[in-house]
GUBA-621684 format. One record per atom (N, C-alpha, C): residue in three letters; atom name; x, y, z. Coordinates in steps of 0.001 Angstrom, whole numbers, plus 500000, padded with zeros to 6 digits. Layout:
<rs>
(ala CA (X Y Z))
...
</rs>
This chain:
<rs>
(unk N (131851 556556 915530))
(unk CA (133528 557276 915472))
(unk C (134506 557628 916747))
(unk N (133562 558554 917189))
(unk CA (134404 559246 918115))
(unk C (134351 558281 919617))
(unk N (132929 557641 919459))
(unk CA (132611 556417 920632))
(unk C (133764 555527 920303))
(unk N (133896 554856 919252))
(unk CA (134953 554088 919003))
(unk C (136841 554447 919506))
(unk N (136943 555624 919610))
(unk CA (138111 556237 919835))
(unk C (138170 556277 921325))
(unk N (136921 556881 921981))
(unk CA (136687 556933 923267))
(unk C (137041 555321 924078))
(unk N (136538 554373 923363))
(unk CA (136804 552769 923691))
(unk C (138122 552280 923751))
(unk N (138468 553048 922614))
(unk CA (140146 552293 922359))
(unk C (141107 553083 923262))
(unk N (140880 554248 924094))
(unk CA (142007 554623 924696))
(unk C (142100 553745 926244))
(unk N (140837 553522 927055))
(unk CA (141515 552417 927884))
(unk C (141813 551306 927810))
(unk N (141297 550620 926639))
(unk CA (141556 549469 925884))
(unk C (143260 549096 925514))
(unk N (143615 550716 924888))
(unk CA (144845 550440 924245))
(unk C (146119 550759 925597))
(unk N (145209 551338 926533))
(unk CA (146588 551630 927782))
(unk C (146672 550253 928400))
(unk N (145608 549305 928308))
(unk CA (145652 547685 929286))
(unk C (146579 546830 928273))
(unk N (146382 547297 926847))
(unk CA (147358 546647 925817))
(unk C (149111 547216 926222))
(unk N (149219 548470 926403))
(unk CA (150310 548771 927040))
(unk C (150794 547961 927964))
(unk N (150159 547963 928914))
(unk CA (150356 547019 929977))
(unk C (150836 545642 929791))
(unk N (149942 545138 929001))
(unk CA (150265 543497 928499))
(unk C (151819 543323 927735))
(unk N (151956 544948 927070))
(unk CA (153156 544741 926029))
(unk C (154578 544983 927162))
(unk N (154069 545735 927993))
(unk CA (155196 546309 928982))
(unk C (155900 545240 929666))
(unk N (155099 544083 930057))
(unk CA (155272 542693 930407))
(unk C (155579 541814 929516))
(unk N (154949 541885 928559))
(unk CA (155996 540970 927121))
(unk C (157213 541390 927048))
(unk N (157510 542426 926653))
(unk CA (158745 542866 926746))
(unk C (160074 543107 927875))
(unk N (159227 543037 928909))
(unk CA (160302 542848 929977))
(unk C (160543 541114 929809))
(unk N (159967 540256 929998))
(unk CA (160500 539001 929668))
(unk C (161204 538644 928534))
(unk N (160791 539076 927149))
(unk CA (161986 539491 926088))
(unk C (163478 539617 926606))
(unk N (163195 540764 927491))
(unk CA (164733 541651 927520))
(unk C (165112 540476 928820))
(unk N (164678 540129 929544))
(unk CA (165345 539079 930618))
(unk C (165782 537847 929816))
(unk N (165141 537465 928697))
(unk CA (165565 536416 927947))
(unk C (166784 536346 927449))
(unk N (166929 538036 926772))
(unk CA (167897 538679 925974))
(unk C (169327 539193 926841))
(unk N (169203 538590 928398))
(unk CA (170412 538817 929137))
(unk C (170485 540543 929653))
(unk N (169424 541184 929413))
(unk CA (169075 542476 930125))
(unk C (168258 542642 931012))
(unk N (168285 541892 931997))
(unk CA (167140 541898 933219))
(unk C (166725 543111 933963))
(unk N (167802 544173 934057))
(unk CA (167451 545252 934690))
(unk C (166408 546049 933974))
(unk N (166335 546272 932781))
(unk CA (165192 546878 931942))
(unk C (163631 546272 932421))
(unk N (163868 545293 932759))
(unk CA (162358 544686 933320))
(unk C (161796 545244 934453))
(unk N (162818 546152 935334))
(unk CA (162158 547207 936374))
(unk C (161295 548228 935615))
(unk N (161924 548730 934545))
(unk CA (161508 549821 933948))
(unk C (160027 549345 933282))
(unk N (159810 548274 932676))
(unk CA (158700 547761 932178))
(unk C (157714 547571 933071))
(unk N (158414 546964 934421))
(unk CA (157055 546906 935425))
(unk C (156335 548216 935128))
(unk N (157381 549231 935830))
(unk CA (156820 550667 936114))
(unk C (155889 551208 934933))
(unk N (156197 550960 933973))
(unk CA (155344 551251 932582))
(unk C (154176 550198 932741))
(unk N (154193 549253 933102))
(unk CA (152970 548501 933450))
(unk C (151709 548932 934555))
(unk N (152726 549139 935463))
(unk CA (151849 549615 936958))
(unk C (151152 551129 936423))
(unk N (151563 552103 935545))
(unk CA (151144 553316 935357))
(unk C (150290 553014 934121))
(unk N (150428 552235 933390))
(unk CA (149129 551819 932155))
(unk C (147798 551282 933334))
(unk N (148120 550200 934278))
(unk CA (147157 549675 934685))
(unk C (146588 550473 935436))
(unk N (147238 551283 936187))
(unk CA (146328 552342 937121))
(unk C (145557 553573 935770))
(unk N (146293 553902 935054))
(unk CA (145542 554755 934232))
(unk C (144017 554285 933001))
(unk N (144372 552977 932898))
(unk CA (143450 552140 931952))
(unk C (141884 552457 932556))
(unk N (141779 551814 933846))
(unk CA (140790 552122 934786))
(unk C (140316 553561 935035))
(unk N (141280 554383 935308))
(unk CA (140853 555806 935477))
(unk C (140115 556580 934201))
(unk N (140627 556007 932883))
(unk CA (140391 556389 931977))
(unk C (138618 556222 931700))
(unk N (138404 554555 931606))
(unk CA (137233 553894 931368))
(unk C (136384 554929 932360))
(unk N (136433 555154 933468))
(unk CA (135305 555777 934276))
(unk C (135588 557159 933640))
(unk N (136522 557893 933431))
(unk CA (136458 559400 932876))
(unk C (135527 559005 931718))
(unk N (135758 558389 931086))
(unk CA (135144 558469 929505))
(unk C (134326 557815 929312))
(unk N (133447 556902 930975))
(unk CA (132641 556189 930593))
(unk C (132314 555171 929549))
(unk N (133394 554495 929329))
(unk CA (133021 553612 928600))
(unk C (133689 552061 929250))
(unk N (133719 552262 930414))
(unk CA (133715 550501 930787))
(unk C (132889 549398 930543))
(unk N (133516 548346 930064))
(unk CA (133136 547216 929399))
(unk C (133426 545829 929400))
(unk N (132572 544960 929067))
(unk CA (133269 543485 929870))
(unk C (134338 543203 929027))
(unk N (134926 543353 927967))
(unk CA (135868 543106 927022))
(unk C (137045 543930 927966))
(unk N (136995 545020 928388))
(unk CA (138049 545701 929054))
(unk C (138620 545132 930460))
(unk N (137226 544317 930900))
(unk CA (137937 543712 932639))
(unk C (138365 542752 932009))
(unk N (138124 542076 930805))
(unk CA (138910 540965 930212))
(unk C (140038 540786 930223))
(unk N (140462 541799 929065))
(unk CA (141722 542454 928825))
(unk C (142824 542693 930025))
(unk N (142132 543141 931016))
(unk CA (142927 544120 931999))
(unk C (143562 542694 932510))
(unk N (142827 541739 933106))
(unk CA (142948 540559 933662))
(unk C (144173 540047 932958))
(unk N (144072 539457 931718))
(unk CA (145242 539352 930854))
(unk C (146225 539827 930754))
(unk N (146577 541397 931006))
(unk CA (147438 541767 931094))
(unk C (148147 541853 932245))
(unk N (147367 541707 933213))
(unk CA (147904 541610 934661))
(unk C (148618 540565 934756))
(unk N (148142 539558 934345))
(unk CA (148447 538161 934348))
(unk C (149985 537777 933810))
(unk N (150355 538897 932415))
(unk CA (151732 538804 931796))
(unk C (152439 539757 933023))
(unk N (151926 540950 932996))
(unk CA (152950 541853 933508))
(unk C (153388 541503 935234))
(unk N (152237 541038 935971))
(unk CA (152292 540980 937349))
(unk C (152414 539655 937697))
(unk N (151754 538699 937122))
(unk CA (151803 537378 937452))
(unk C (153085 536182 936543))
(unk N (153538 537057 935745))
(unk CA (154386 536302 935234))
(unk C (156116 536883 934804))
(unk N (156072 538314 934311))
(unk CA (157231 538560 934388))
(unk C (158195 538653 935763))
(unk N (157627 539225 936660))
(unk CA (158508 539036 937907))
(unk C (158784 538116 938277))
(unk N (158271 536820 938200))
(unk CA (158886 535230 938611))
(unk C (159776 535009 937463))
(unk N (159892 535181 936403))
(unk CA (160704 535192 935364))
(unk C (161737 535790 935556))
(unk N (161433 536770 936047))
(unk CA (163116 537421 936612))
(unk C (163424 536990 937816))
(unk N (162675 536672 938712))
(unk CA (163123 536262 939836))
(unk C (164400 534768 939706))
(unk N (163429 533883 938962))
(unk CA (164366 532838 938364))
(unk C (165481 533033 937848))
(unk N (165594 534158 936940))
(unk CA (166721 534293 936068))
(unk C (167858 534930 937123))
(unk N (167493 535964 938035))
(unk CA (168658 536452 938932))
(unk C (169000 535500 939899))
(unk N (167880 534431 940472))
(unk CA (168035 533607 941703))
(unk C (169093 532512 941227))
(unk N (168664 532280 940093))
(unk CA (170005 530657 939441))
(unk C (170931 531634 939282))
(unk N (171300 532550 938682))
(unk CA (172321 533146 938416))
(unk C (173444 533445 939647))
(unk N (172604 533534 940952))
(unk CA (173464 533957 941960))
(unk C (173633 532548 942746))
(unk N (173492 531459 942175))
(unk CA (173478 529948 943110))
(unk C (172298 529147 943816))
(unk N (170975 530085 943460))
(unk CA (170102 529652 944329))
(unk C (169345 527924 943082))
(unk N (168716 527282 944167))
(unk CA (168533 525817 943453))
(unk C (167646 526509 942263))
(unk N (167876 525850 941009))
(unk CA (166929 526244 939973))
(unk C (165611 525527 940215))
(unk N (165431 524040 941183))
(unk CA (164440 523255 940713))
(unk C (163600 524010 941981))
(unk N (163983 524463 943010))
(unk CA (163279 525347 944075))
(unk C (162475 526475 943380))
(unk N (163206 527234 942937))
(unk CA (162972 528477 941982))
(unk C (162074 528350 941245))
(unk N (161903 526952 940232))
(unk CA (161179 526847 939431))
(unk C (159831 526380 939841))
(unk N (159889 525916 940575))
(unk CA (158583 525521 941396))
(unk C (157397 526865 941652))
(unk N (158518 527324 942453))
(unk CA (157882 528634 943086))
(unk C (157603 529700 941951))
(unk N (158138 529280 940945))
(unk CA (157908 530236 939416))
(unk C (156443 529875 938957))
(unk N (156064 528674 938692))
(unk CA (155298 527594 938457))
(unk C (153981 528122 939186))
(unk N (153945 527729 940286))
(unk CA (153111 527637 941232))
(unk C (152496 529566 941363))
(unk N (153556 530490 941597))
(unk CA (152917 531804 941769))
(unk C (152528 532140 940228))
(unk N (152548 531638 938837))
(unk CA (152184 532156 937813))
(unk C (150604 531251 937932))
(unk N (150846 529998 938533))
(unk CA (149061 529347 938331))
(unk C (147963 529972 939394))
(unk N (148727 530627 940482))
(unk CA (147861 531029 941938))
(unk C (147509 532787 940518))
(unk N (148340 533392 940273))
(unk CA (147956 534529 939250))
(unk C (146689 534578 938542))
(unk N (147104 533281 937746))
(unk CA (145756 532799 937039))
(unk C (144803 532764 937751))
(unk N (144939 531535 938480))
(unk CA (143411 531468 939632))
(unk C (142814 532874 939912))
(unk N (143283 533387 940344))
(unk CA (143056 534445 941177))
(unk C (142547 535440 940023))
(unk N (143068 536001 939200))
(unk CA (142359 536944 938038))
(unk C (141073 536365 937631))
(unk N (141167 534875 937189))
(unk CA (139958 534487 936739))
(unk C (138729 534313 937826))
(unk N (139071 534004 938899))
(unk CA (137945 534247 939936))
(unk C (137595 535648 940345))
(unk N (138654 536615 940038))
(unk CA (138039 537516 940435))
(unk C (137105 538302 939238))
(unk N (137487 537732 937954))
(unk CA (136278 537946 936569))
(unk C (135002 537895 937113))
(unk N (134578 536471 937541))
(unk CA (133406 535695 937573))
(unk C (132769 536354 938718))
(unk N (133396 536627 939757))
(unk CA (132957 536875 941086))
(unk C (132215 538122 941343))
(unk N (131284 538039 942391))
(unk CA (130321 539344 942756))
(unk C (131484 540273 943569))
(unk N (131184 541398 943628))
(unk CA (132294 542292 944497))
(unk C (131609 543398 945109))
(unk N (130754 542766 946179))
(unk CA (129985 543751 947124))
(unk C (130691 544487 948041))
(unk N (132011 544159 948287))
(unk CA (132626 544970 949662))
(unk C (133682 545707 948656))
(unk N (134342 546669 949544))
(unk CA (135512 547679 949118))
(unk C (136553 547054 948956))
(unk N (136980 546174 949445))
(unk CA (138381 545505 949726))
(unk C (138354 543989 948947))
(unk N (139834 544020 948913))
(unk CA (140204 542386 947865))
(unk C (140103 541288 948823))
(unk N (139535 540371 948084))
(unk CA (139783 539101 948738))
(unk C (140976 538263 948092))
(unk N (141841 537959 948732))
(unk CA (143351 537584 948604))
(unk C (143770 538996 947981))
(unk N (145332 538336 947963))
(unk CA (146544 539568 947653))
(unk C (146141 539998 946295))
(unk N (145781 540917 945572))
(unk CA (145968 541606 944590))
(unk C (147082 541208 943635))
(unk N (147062 540731 942341))
(unk CA (148245 539912 941442))
(unk C (148939 541296 941408))
(unk N (148956 542722 941167))
(unk CA (149888 543214 941147))
(unk C (150722 543796 942219))
(unk N (150114 544049 943255))
(unk CA (150999 543535 944959))
(unk C (151930 542505 944561))
(unk N (151266 541245 944811))
(unk CA (152357 540143 944814))
(unk C (153236 540502 943749))
(unk N (153168 540667 942285))
(unk CA (153941 540751 941503))
(unk C (155042 542141 941746))
(unk N (154560 542986 942309))
(unk CA (155317 544111 943269))
(unk C (156644 543694 943874))
(unk N (155969 542581 944923))
(unk CA (156703 541976 945809))
(unk C (157622 541241 945304))
(unk N (157550 540369 944103))
(unk CA (158528 539547 943913))
(unk C (159611 540863 943016))
(unk N (159575 541656 942615))
(unk CA (160051 542526 941919))
(unk C (160959 542966 943101))
(unk N (160602 543634 944188))
(unk CA (161521 544091 945074))
(unk C (162400 543461 945761))
(unk N (161643 541898 945450))
(unk CA (163247 540918 945938))
(unk C (164184 540947 944823))
(unk N (163910 541005 943693))
(unk CA (164543 540842 942783))
(unk C (165671 542112 942800))
(unk N (164860 543304 942841))
(unk CA (165764 544424 943132))
(unk C (166748 544318 943912))
(unk N (166634 543689 945157))
(unk CA (167302 543227 946582))
(unk C (168701 542389 945814))
(unk N (168090 541349 945238))
(unk CA (169182 540282 944742))
(unk C (170316 541320 943871))
(unk N (169627 541949 942976))
(unk CA (170203 542370 941632))
(unk C (171410 543565 942134))
(unk N (171293 543748 943555))
(unk CA (172441 545043 943738))
(unk C (173042 543895 945106))
(unk N (173953 543215 945315))
(unk CA (174600 542564 946219))
(unk C (175456 543405 946823))
(unk N (176110 544729 945658))
(unk CA (177096 545467 946396))
(unk C (176827 546519 947403))
(unk N (175545 546671 947362))
(unk CA (174861 547973 947939))
(unk C (174268 546892 949876))
(unk N (174061 547825 950520))
(unk CA (173602 547554 951878))
(unk C (172030 546953 951906))
(unk N (171814 545894 952296))
(unk CA (170553 545041 951740))
(unk C (169923 545034 953248))
(unk N (169177 545970 953821))
(unk CA (168390 546157 955079))
(unk C (167702 544768 955502))
(unk N (167277 544050 954814))
(unk CA (166884 542687 955335))
(unk C (167898 541554 955057))
(unk N (168818 541557 954664))
(unk CA (169722 540712 954217))
(unk C (169209 539665 953657))
(unk N (168449 540087 952346))
(unk CA (167920 538878 951478))
(unk C (168852 538306 950681))
(unk N (168816 537114 950767))
(unk CA (169725 536264 950034))
(unk C (168986 535201 948946))
(unk N (169119 535053 947706))
(unk CA (168237 533989 946836))
(unk C (168463 532628 947585))
(unk N (167479 531843 947214))
(unk CA (167578 530592 947851))
(unk C (166522 530149 948407))
(unk N (166618 529072 949356))
(unk CA (165217 528396 949957))
(unk C (164177 530143 950571))
(unk N (164486 530487 951437))
(unk CA (164111 531423 951839))
(unk C (163067 532356 951191))
(unk N (164034 533062 949865))
(unk CA (163111 533847 948915))
(unk C (162190 533128 947933))
(unk N (162296 531977 947874))
(unk CA (161395 531020 946808))
(unk C (160372 530647 947908))
(unk N (160580 530241 949147))
(unk CA (159397 530169 949799))
(unk C (158465 531592 950044))
(unk N (159072 532599 950176))
(unk CA (158160 533908 950073))
(unk C (157347 534060 948976))
(unk N (157942 533360 947464))
(unk CA (157115 533499 946379))
(unk C (155880 532536 946492))
(unk N (156301 531144 947031))
(unk CA (155176 530239 947083))
(unk C (154238 530669 948277))
(unk N (154232 531698 949316))
(unk CA (153485 532157 950472))
(unk C (152674 533141 949483))
(unk N (153392 534278 948508))
(unk CA (152847 534820 947830))
(unk C (151368 534456 947087))
(unk N (151876 533696 946355))
(unk CA (150856 532463 945601))
(unk C (149794 532587 946426))
(unk N (150007 531665 947499))
(unk CA (148866 531383 948442))
(unk C (148295 532340 948875))
(unk N (148409 533638 949103))
(unk CA (147899 534653 949632))
(unk C (146923 534985 948538))
(unk N (147411 535233 947227))
(unk CA (146666 535743 946402))
(unk C (145028 534726 945981))
(unk N (145368 533409 946329))
(unk CA (144287 532776 946122))
(unk C (143839 532687 947387))
(unk N (144022 533059 948489))
(unk CA (143242 532971 949917))
(unk C (142163 533653 949788))
(unk N (141240 533648 950922))
(unk CA (140067 534649 951133))
(unk C (140351 535961 952057))
(unk N (141718 536050 952347))
(unk CA (142261 537006 952883))
(unk C (141803 538209 952447))
(unk N (141207 539282 953622))
(unk CA (140824 540620 952881))
(unk C (141985 541611 952990))
(unk N (142394 542099 951801))
(unk CA (143318 543482 951670))
(unk C (142798 544418 951263))
(unk N (143438 545733 952102))
(unk CA (143042 546808 951609))
(unk C (142907 547491 950087))
(unk N (141486 548054 949671))
(unk CA (141791 548744 948429))
(unk C (141928 549992 948770))
(unk N (143043 550753 947950))
(unk CA (143030 551996 947913))
(unk C (142001 552999 947210))
(unk N (141240 552306 946657))
(unk CA (139856 552815 946138))
(unk C (139416 553613 946591))
(unk N (139016 554999 947128))
(unk CA (138292 555545 947731))
(unk C (136583 555984 947367))
(unk N (135530 555559 948031))
(unk CA (134450 556099 947904))
(unk C (133871 557431 948384))
(unk N (134832 557996 949190))
(unk CA (134521 558930 950203))
(unk C (135992 559506 950341))
(unk N (136351 560798 950946))
(unk CA (137062 561341 951675))
(unk C (137164 561672 952849))
(unk N (136492 561117 953504))
(unk CA (136751 561273 955152))
(unk C (137791 560723 955434))
(unk N (138143 560942 956542))
(unk CA (139784 560871 957420))
(unk C (138906 559756 958059))
(unk N (137703 559580 958640))
(unk CA (137847 558989 959962))
(unk C (137402 557480 959281))
(unk N (136874 557422 958079))
(unk CA (136243 556049 957495))
(unk C (137275 555848 956657))
(unk N (138598 556358 956481))
(unk CA (139754 556249 955608))
(unk C (141069 556207 956066))
(unk N (140970 555946 957488))
(unk CA (142305 556160 958233))
(unk C (143305 555304 958087))
(unk N (143038 554116 957482))
(unk CA (143821 553183 957233))
(unk C (144365 553369 955863))
(unk N (143741 553944 954902))
(unk CA (144190 553807 953324))
(unk C (145315 555177 953639))
(unk N (144731 556791 954459))
(unk CA (145475 557570 954617))
(unk C (146896 557121 955168))
(unk N (146764 556066 955771))
(unk CA (148015 555752 956656))
(unk C (148958 555186 955723))
(unk N (148522 554187 954638))
(unk CA (149051 553317 953659))
(unk C (149686 554396 952856))
(unk N (148924 555429 952437))
(unk CA (149667 556520 951414))
(unk C (150877 557023 952357))
(unk N (150091 557754 953088))
(unk CA (151020 558821 954082))
(unk C (152688 557859 954301))
(unk N (152589 556893 955084))
(unk CA (153793 555995 955400))
(unk C (154592 555338 954020))
(unk N (153654 555131 952993))
(unk CA (154587 554955 951523))
(unk C (155508 555809 951183))
(unk N (154942 557098 951143))
(unk CA (155292 558528 951032))
(unk C (156704 559055 951649))
(unk N (156639 558602 952879))
(unk CA (157579 558982 953892))
(unk C (158631 557839 953716))
(unk N (158209 556532 953260))
(unk CA (159228 555536 952935))
(unk C (160134 555883 951392))
(unk N (159254 556434 950471))
(unk CA (160124 556748 949297))
(unk C (160954 557658 949507))
(unk N (160436 558810 950414))
(unk CA (161122 559879 950308))
(unk C (162550 559439 950935))
(unk N (162544 558726 952148))
(unk CA (163701 558249 952868))
(unk C (164698 557364 952311))
(unk N (164036 556441 951361))
(unk CA (164635 555001 950461))
(unk C (164466 555363 949151))
(unk N (163924 556153 948421))
(unk CA (163824 555752 947101))
(unk C (163325 554534 946533))
(unk N (164355 554041 945407))
(unk CA (163722 552438 944701))
(unk C (163786 551190 946222))
(unk N (164916 551751 947132))
(unk CA (164767 550747 947951))
(unk C (163603 550633 948599))
(unk N (162408 551319 949007))
(unk CA (161594 551389 949498))
(unk C (160439 550466 949085))
(unk N (160625 549904 948081))
(unk CA (159191 549186 947326))
(unk C (159161 547956 948120))
(unk N (159843 547272 949026))
(unk CA (159808 546285 949604))
(unk C (159056 546805 950985))
(unk N (159613 547529 951739))
(unk CA (159203 548227 952917))
(unk C (157530 548678 952579))
(unk N (157695 549216 951324))
(unk CA (155901 549849 951489))
(unk C (155167 548469 951210))
(unk N (155453 547265 950523))
(unk CA (154710 545876 950505))
(unk C (154498 545989 952170))
(unk N (155377 545734 952770))
(unk CA (155319 545270 954150))
(unk C (154306 546025 955044))
(unk N (154594 547290 954741))
(unk CA (153398 547886 955324))
(unk C (152082 547925 955148))
(unk N (151669 547888 953850))
(unk CA (150588 547497 953320))
(unk C (150072 546083 953722))
(unk N (150826 545348 953787))
(unk CA (150842 543817 954719))
(unk C (150522 544121 955878))
(unk N (150897 544543 956698))
(unk CA (150365 545129 958476))
(unk C (148889 545681 958696))
(unk N (148863 546907 957987))
(unk CA (147831 547747 957360))
(unk C (146469 547009 957256))
(unk N (146668 546047 956204))
(unk CA (145585 545133 955923))
(unk C (145420 544212 957097))
(unk N (146671 543697 957548))
(unk CA (146104 542655 958810))
(unk C (145466 543489 959911))
(unk N (145701 544631 959820))
(unk CA (145071 545410 961212))
(unk C (143824 545738 960986))
(unk N (143174 545835 959633))
(unk CA (142157 545977 959111))
(unk C (141208 544669 959314))
(unk N (141719 543464 959188))
(unk CA (141099 542463 959401))
(unk C (140885 542198 960824))
(unk N (141669 542490 961682))
(unk CA (141816 542286 963116))
(unk C (140857 543411 963875))
(unk N (140513 544599 963392))
(unk CA (139227 545675 963593))
(unk C (138060 544932 963338))
(unk N (137941 544094 961943))
(unk CA (136722 544068 961825))
(unk C (136355 543024 962382))
(unk N (137067 542129 962687))
(unk CA (136942 540797 963050))
(unk C (136390 540759 964649))
(unk N (136776 542142 965614))
(unk CA (136767 542149 966904))
(unk C (135704 543211 967124))
(unk N (134965 543503 965763))
(unk CA (133538 544569 966204))
(unk C (132342 543453 966379))
(unk N (131705 543703 967289))
(unk CA (130480 542813 967708))
(unk C (129331 542893 966545))
(unk N (128773 541612 966345))
(unk CA (127929 541541 965327))
(unk C (126763 542079 965746))
(unk N (126311 542430 964943))
(unk CA (124906 543464 964843))
(unk C (123445 542373 965189))
(unk N (123155 542521 965837))
(unk CA (121795 541526 965925))
(unk C (120905 541541 964925))
</rs>
């Protein structure tokens, strides 16, 4: 009985992640799109703590892995682009282009999560852009679109450019480009300098910009991941 309860805790958090995404979609359909941002935050917290709980309670299982991917597909692979389609078309963007971007992004998210579940994971980093990071980027774009009365530091306008960005995010998810993982195997500064740079830079941006920092934080993560790839490719091969 005690073991069953321990196993339910991480799986329950994973299902909370899934329900947050599903609730966000329902709220968008009911013309309450701004609540979807709160649903994403709940999904992010649940997605972080389910893995943490599974390791702490030592109840990791193949079922948990599959549930996690299914939940991520709903919360980060579908809800953000549903919100993007709603907001972009509300302010005059092409529904055809936005619709193509939505379908492509969701398909790439499903493919990436399926590939992740069956692949070996010998390295510490991600192969392809993680689905939560992609979904968070789309939500950051949506945040800017939803606030036309405020200063928009990137001058984001819904239309061709933003739909192309969503398409590119889909391509990055299924690519073999390496992206940094923020999981630490040790805390030595020299071995984790880029991870500490991501965390430190993100904290500074959040303090300075609060919710407007989401997109700059994602761009910072992209830049340091690109730096990591460049450093790795410039190292001489061992004989």
